C-alpha positions as CSV (number, residue, x, y, z in Angstrom):
1,M,-21.5,63.4,27.9
2,Q,-17.8,63.0,27.2
3,P,-15.6,61.2,29.7
4,E,-13.3,62.9,32.1
5,G,-9.7,62.1,32.9
6,T,-7.7,62.2,36.1
7,L,-4.1,63.2,36.3
8,R,-1.9,60.8,38.2
9,A,1.8,60.3,38.5
10,D,2.1,58.2,35.3
11,G,-0.3,60.3,33.2
12,V,-4.0,61.0,32.6
13,H,-6.2,58.0,33.4
14,V,-9.5,57.6,31.6
15,G,-12.0,54.9,32.4
16,G,-15.3,53.7,31.0
17,D,-15.1,52.7,27.4
18,A,-11.8,54.6,26.9
19,R,-10.0,51.7,25.4
20,Q,-12.5,51.2,22.6
21,R,-13.2,54.9,22.2
22,F,-9.6,56.3,22.1
23,Y,-7.0,53.5,21.9
24,D,-8.5,50.9,19.7
25,S,-10.2,53.3,17.2
26,R,-7.7,56.2,17.2
27,G,-4.5,55.2,18.7
28,Y,-4.4,57.4,21.8
29,G,-2.6,56.4,25.0
30,R,-1.7,53.0,26.2
31,P,-4.1,50.4,27.6
32,L,-4.3,49.4,31.2
33,E,-6.4,46.7,32.8
34,G,-9.9,46.3,31.5
35,N,-11.1,49.3,29.4
36,E,-9.0,51.9,31.2
37,I,-6.2,53.8,29.4
38,V,-3.5,56.3,30.4
39,L,-2.7,59.3,28.2
40,T,0.3,61.6,28.2
41,H,-0.3,65.3,28.9
42,L,0.0,65.9,25.2
43,E,-2.6,63.3,24.2
44,A,-5.0,64.5,26.9
45,A,-4.6,68.1,25.8
46,H,-5.4,67.2,22.2
47,L,-8.6,65.3,23.3
48,L,-9.6,68.3,25.4
49,F,-8.9,70.5,22.4
50,R,-11.2,68.3,20.2
51,G,-13.9,68.2,22.8
52,D,-13.5,64.4,23.2
53,L,-12.7,64.8,26.9
54,S,-14.9,67.0,29.0
55,A,-12.1,67.8,31.6
56,V,-9.0,66.5,33.4
57,S,-9.1,66.5,37.1
58,V,-5.9,67.9,38.6
59,D,-5.6,67.9,42.4
60,G,-9.4,67.8,42.6
61,D,-10.0,70.7,40.1
62,A,-11.7,69.9,36.8
63,L,-9.7,71.7,34.1
64,G,-10.8,72.4,30.6
65,F,-8.5,72.8,27.7
66,E,-7.1,76.3,28.4
67,P,-6.2,75.8,32.1
68,F,-4.9,72.2,31.4
69,F,-2.8,73.5,28.6
70,V,-1.1,76.0,30.8
71,H,-0.6,73.4,33.6
72,A,0.9,71.0,31.1
73,A,3.2,73.7,29.6
74,A,4.6,74.4,33.1
75,A,5.0,70.7,33.9
76,V,6.3,69.2,30.6
77,D,9.4,70.3,28.7
78,R,8.7,71.9,25.3
79,F,5.0,71.2,25.6
80,A,3.8,74.0,23.4
81,V,5.8,73.3,20.3
82,R,5.2,69.6,20.6
83,F,1.5,70.2,20.9
84,L,1.5,72.2,17.6
85,V,3.2,69.4,15.8
86,Y,1.1,66.6,17.3
87,T,-2.1,68.5,16.4
88,D,-0.9,69.2,12.9
89,L,-0.1,65.5,12.2
90,R,-3.4,64.4,13.7
91,D,-5.2,66.9,11.5
92,R,-3.4,65.4,8.5
93,G,-5.0,62.0,9.3
94,F,-2.1,60.3,10.9
95,Y,-2.1,58.1,14.1
96,L,1.0,58.8,16.2
97,S,2.4,57.6,19.5
98,P,4.6,59.6,21.9
99,T,7.9,57.9,22.6
100,R,7.5,58.1,26.4
101,E,8.7,55.0,28.2
102,G,5.9,52.3,28.2
103,W,4.0,53.8,25.3
104,P,3.8,52.1,21.9
105,G,6.0,54.7,20.3
106,D,8.9,53.9,22.7
107,R,8.7,50.2,22.0
108,R,8.9,50.9,18.2
109,L,12.2,52.7,18.5
110,D,14.0,49.7,20.0
111,G,16.3,51.9,22.1
112,D,17.4,53.9,19.0
113,G,16.3,57.6,18.9
114,E,16.3,59.2,22.3
115,D,15.6,62.6,20.7
116,V,12.5,61.3,18.8
117,D,9.3,62.8,20.1
118,F,6.7,60.7,18.2
119,V,6.4,57.9,15.8
120,V,3.9,58.4,13.0
121,Y,2.2,55.4,11.5
122,E,1.5,55.0,7.8
123,R,-2.0,56.2,6.7
124,G,-4.4,53.4,7.6
125,A,-2.0,51.9,10.2
126,S,-2.2,52.2,13.9
127,P,-0.4,51.3,17.1
128,P,1.1,49.2,18.4
129,D,2.3,47.2,15.4
130,G,1.3,49.3,12.3
131,A,4.0,50.3,9.8
132,L,5.8,53.5,10.6
133,E,6.0,56.5,8.2
134,H,8.0,59.0,10.3
135,R,10.1,59.3,13.4
136,I,9.4,62.9,14.4
137,R,11.8,65.1,16.2
138,V,10.3,68.4,17.3
139,V,12.7,71.4,17.2
140,G,12.1,75.1,18.0
141,E,13.5,77.7,15.6
142,R,16.2,78.7,18.2
143,E,17.3,75.2,19.3
144,S,20.4,73.4,18.1
145,I,20.5,70.1,16.1
146,P,23.7,67.9,16.3
147,V,24.3,66.2,13.1
148,E,25.0,63.0,15.0
149,G,21.7,61.0,15.3
150,L,19.9,63.1,12.7
151,S,19.7,60.3,10.1
152,G,16.4,58.5,9.9
153,T,14.4,61.2,11.5
154,T,11.9,63.8,10.3
155,L,12.5,67.2,11.8
156,A,9.4,69.2,12.6
157,V,10.7,72.8,13.0
158,V,8.4,75.3,14.8
159,D,9.3,78.9,14.0
160,E,8.7,81.9,16.1
161,E,5.2,82.5,14.5
162,S,4.2,78.8,15.2
163,D,4.4,77.8,11.5
164,L,5.7,74.3,10.9
165,T,8.3,73.1,8.4
166,Y,9.2,69.4,8.0
167,F,12.6,68.1,6.9
168,E,13.4,64.5,6.1
169,A,16.9,63.3,6.9
170,V,18.0,60.0,5.3
171,A,21.3,58.3,4.9
172,I,22.4,57.8,1.3
173,D,25.1,55.8,-0.4
174,P,25.8,57.7,-3.6
175,D,27.3,56.0,-6.5
176,G,28.3,57.4,-9.9
177,D,29.2,56.2,-13.3
178,T,31.9,58.5,-14.5
179,R,34.6,56.2,-16.0
180,Y,37.8,58.0,-16.5
181,D,41.4,57.2,-15.5
182,P,43.7,60.3,-15.6
183,P,47.1,60.0,-17.3
184,D,50.1,59.4,-15.0
185,D,52.6,61.9,-16.5
186,L,51.0,65.3,-15.7
187,A,53.4,68.1,-14.6
188,G,52.4,71.4,-13.0
189,V,53.5,74.4,-11.0
190,L,52.1,75.1,-7.6
191,L,50.9,78.7,-7.5
192,E,49.5,80.5,-4.4
193,D,46.2,78.6,-4.2
194,R,46.0,76.4,-7.3
195,V,48.2,74.4,-9.7
196,L,48.9,75.3,-13.3
197,A,49.6,72.3,-15.5
198,W,51.0,72.5,-19.0
199,D,50.6,70.2,-22.0
200,V,47.8,68.1,-20.6
201,P,45.7,65.9,-22.8
202,G,42.3,67.4,-23.7
203,D,40.3,64.6,-22.1
204,L,41.5,65.5,-18.6
205,Y,39.0,68.3,-18.7
206,E,36.7,67.1,-21.4
207,R,36.0,63.6,-20.0
208,G,37.4,63.7,-16.5
209,F,36.2,67.2,-15.7
210,Y,39.3,68.1,-13.9
211,G,40.3,71.8,-13.6
212,R,39.5,74.6,-16.0
213,P,41.4,75.3,-19.3
214,L,43.5,78.5,-19.3
215,S,42.0,79.9,-22.4
216,G,40.0,82.9,-23.8
217,R,38.6,84.2,-27.0
218,A,42.0,85.6,-28.2
219,S,44.1,82.7,-26.8
220,T,46.2,80.4,-29.0
221,L,47.4,78.4,-26.0
222,E,46.4,74.7,-25.9
223,G,46.9,72.1,-23.2
224,A,47.2,74.4,-20.2
225,I,44.8,73.8,-17.3
226,Q,44.3,75.3,-13.8
227,L,43.6,72.7,-11.1
228,S,42.2,73.5,-7.7
229,L,44.3,72.4,-4.8
230,L,41.8,69.6,-4.1
231,E,42.0,68.3,-7.6
232,A,45.8,68.6,-7.7
233,A,46.2,66.8,-4.3
234,F,43.9,64.0,-5.5
235,L,45.9,63.6,-8.8
236,A,49.2,63.8,-7.0
237,E,48.2,61.2,-4.4
238,R,47.2,58.9,-7.3
239,G,50.7,59.3,-8.8
240,S,49.2,61.2,-11.8
241,L,50.7,64.6,-11.1
242,R,54.2,65.8,-10.3
243,L,55.3,69.4,-9.4
244,D,58.2,70.9,-11.4
245,R,58.1,74.1,-9.4
246,A,56.2,75.6,-6.4
247,L,56.0,79.4,-5.9
248,P,56.5,80.2,-2.2
249,L,53.8,80.8,0.3
250,D,55.6,80.4,3.6
251,A,57.2,76.9,3.2
252,A,55.4,74.6,0.8
253,S,57.7,71.7,1.5
254,S,60.2,71.4,4.3
255,D,62.5,69.1,2.3
256,A,62.4,70.9,-1.1
257,R,65.3,72.6,-2.9
258,T,65.1,76.4,-3.5
259,D,66.0,78.2,-6.7
260,D,67.6,81.6,-6.9
261,D,64.2,83.3,-7.3
262,G,62.9,81.8,-4.1
263,S,60.6,79.3,-5.9
264,V,60.8,75.6,-4.9
265,L,62.2,73.1,-7.3
266,A,61.0,69.5,-7.7
267,P,59.4,68.9,-4.2
268,V,60.2,65.4,-3.0
269,D,56.5,64.7,-2.3
270,A,54.1,66.6,-4.6
271,A,51.0,65.4,-2.8
272,E,52.3,66.5,0.6
273,A,53.5,69.9,-0.8
274,I,49.9,70.5,-2.2
275,R,48.3,69.4,1.1
276,E,50.6,71.7,3.0
277,R,49.6,74.6,0.7
278,G,46.0,73.7,1.2
279,R,46.3,73.8,5.0
280,A,48.2,77.1,4.7
281,V,45.4,78.8,2.8
282,E,42.4,77.0,4.3
283,G,43.3,75.5,7.6
284,D,42.0,72.2,8.8
285,R,39.0,72.5,6.6
286,F,41.2,71.6,3.6
287,D,41.8,68.0,4.9
288,R,38.1,67.5,5.6
289,R,37.2,68.6,2.1
290,L,40.0,66.6,0.5
291,R,38.7,63.5,2.3
292,V,35.2,64.0,0.9
293,Y,36.5,64.9,-2.5
294,T,38.6,61.7,-2.6
295,D,35.7,59.6,-1.5
296,L,33.4,61.0,-4.1
297,R,35.9,60.4,-6.9
298,D,36.4,56.9,-5.6
299,R,32.7,56.4,-6.0
300,S,33.0,57.5,-9.7
301,I,31.3,60.8,-8.9
302,V,32.7,64.1,-10.2
303,P,32.8,66.8,-7.5
304,K,33.2,70.4,-8.6
305,T,33.1,73.6,-6.6
306,G,29.8,74.5,-5.1
307,F,30.9,78.1,-4.3
308,K,28.1,79.7,-6.3
309,F,25.5,77.8,-4.3
310,G,27.2,78.3,-0.9
311,A,28.3,74.7,-0.7
312,D,31.6,72.8,-0.9
313,F,30.7,70.8,-4.0
314,R,28.2,70.2,-6.7
315,T,28.3,66.7,-8.0
316,Y,27.8,64.9,-11.3
317,L,27.0,61.2,-11.2
318,E,27.8,60.6,-14.8
319,V,30.0,62.7,-17.1
320,E,30.7,61.5,-20.6
321,T,31.9,64.8,-22.0
322,V,31.9,68.3,-20.6
323,T,30.4,69.6,-23.9
324,D,27.3,67.4,-23.1
325,L,27.3,68.0,-19.4
326,P,24.1,67.0,-17.4
327,H,22.8,69.0,-14.5
328,S,24.5,68.4,-11.2
329,E,22.4,66.3,-8.8
330,H,23.6,67.2,-5.4
331,L,25.0,70.1,-3.4
332,V,27.5,68.7,-0.8
333,R,28.5,70.5,2.4
334,V,31.4,69.1,4.4
335,L,30.9,69.1,8.2
336,E,33.1,68.8,11.2
337,P,32.5,65.6,13.2
338,D,30.7,67.5,16.0
339,H,28.8,69.9,13.8
340,V,25.7,71.4,15.3
341,F,23.0,72.9,13.0
342,V,20.7,75.7,13.8
343,P,17.3,75.3,12.1
344,R,17.8,78.6,10.1
345,E,21.1,77.3,8.7
346,L,19.5,74.0,7.7
347,S,16.5,75.6,6.2
348,L,18.7,78.0,4.1
349,D,20.8,75.1,2.7
350,V,17.8,72.9,1.8
351,R,15.8,75.8,0.3
352,L,18.7,76.9,-1.9
353,A,19.3,73.4,-3.1
354,G,15.7,72.8,-3.9
355,G,15.6,76.2,-5.7
356,V,18.3,75.1,-8.1
357,R,16.8,71.6,-8.6
358,K,19.4,69.8,-6.5
359,R,19.3,67.8,-3.3
360,M,21.2,68.9,-0.2
361,V,23.7,66.4,1.1
362,F,25.8,66.8,4.2
363,A,29.1,64.9,4.7
364,P,30.1,64.6,8.3
365,T,33.8,63.6,8.6
366,G,33.7,62.0,12.1
367,S,33.8,58.3,11.4
368,S,36.1,56.0,9.5
369,S,33.7,56.3,6.5
370,I,31.8,59.2,5.1
371,D,28.2,58.8,6.1
372,Y,26.3,61.0,3.7
373,L,23.1,62.6,4.9
374,S,20.5,63.9,2.5
375,V,18.0,66.5,3.9
376,A,15.0,67.7,2.0
377,R,11.7,69.5,2.8
378,L,8.8,67.2,3.3
379,T,5.0,67.6,3.3
380,P,3.6,64.7,5.4
């Protein structure tokens, strides 16, 4: 005969040998005095589902799994999706604790992680002090996920057909080994949305992987290279690039001198002229992307456009020569400080990155430093 629980204000109480049977041996609930334990609705439903509890008494009625599940779904927020994840992880052999106040899982968070639903212990470990494997955050397919607070959690996304997908989100501190100092005497012309530089040394592209040579099969031209506005702004801010001319797009520089053909001669501040052009063609997004581009270059990482992959950048940790270029390691997407994901968006980014053998990295721009967040699919 299996024991029966009783629903009270703080949870489902189970007496008899419940502590040894459920808490000590399998990590359910939290202990009370003697051998009594108290379970959350979720834990009680799972024990009913397994047949380890015979019923739960609710207002004098003994409820089996089906009526108790419906009762719990009406009383507890997001109960159904959380039950699916809890059951899946239990079936995979993990012990886990809800993060409800007073439960072992809440104590393991130390006040950090208010959106975490469960803590999952390493295989073979159990509450209250076992080593943790995951901090699970359960999300329905149509819910939103703020980027803030996502680091250090494992997302368990429940789609509309009740299938589960897990994503691991971890903070990373990327560091590259591309050693190249660009020359300080580059000159270029600011075009509509890029900069054309003439007579540049070959290693600017070959070793620094800046820009793209203006060449073709029938070309006899050497030393001409097209730079993106991000590349040009970075080089100008470093004092490596000056502008001899800027073709007009509104006003590229308020304190520039204008030639008879309407082009701008010798802008006083090349970096500011390029930044203004970037804002003119891209809006505020340009400054966010330039900030991340600059940070990556300062880390000796080479960022190149990630347009073909739907990202802002693809990155190379070590470039010796472009003719012997390795595969890029990451896709980087630059985010606004208050960015909010939807699970479909996150799944698309991560799936695409994995499909081209790269890791998806998000770069929120809300703090004084760029806190890179790597997200990948996970099989617990």
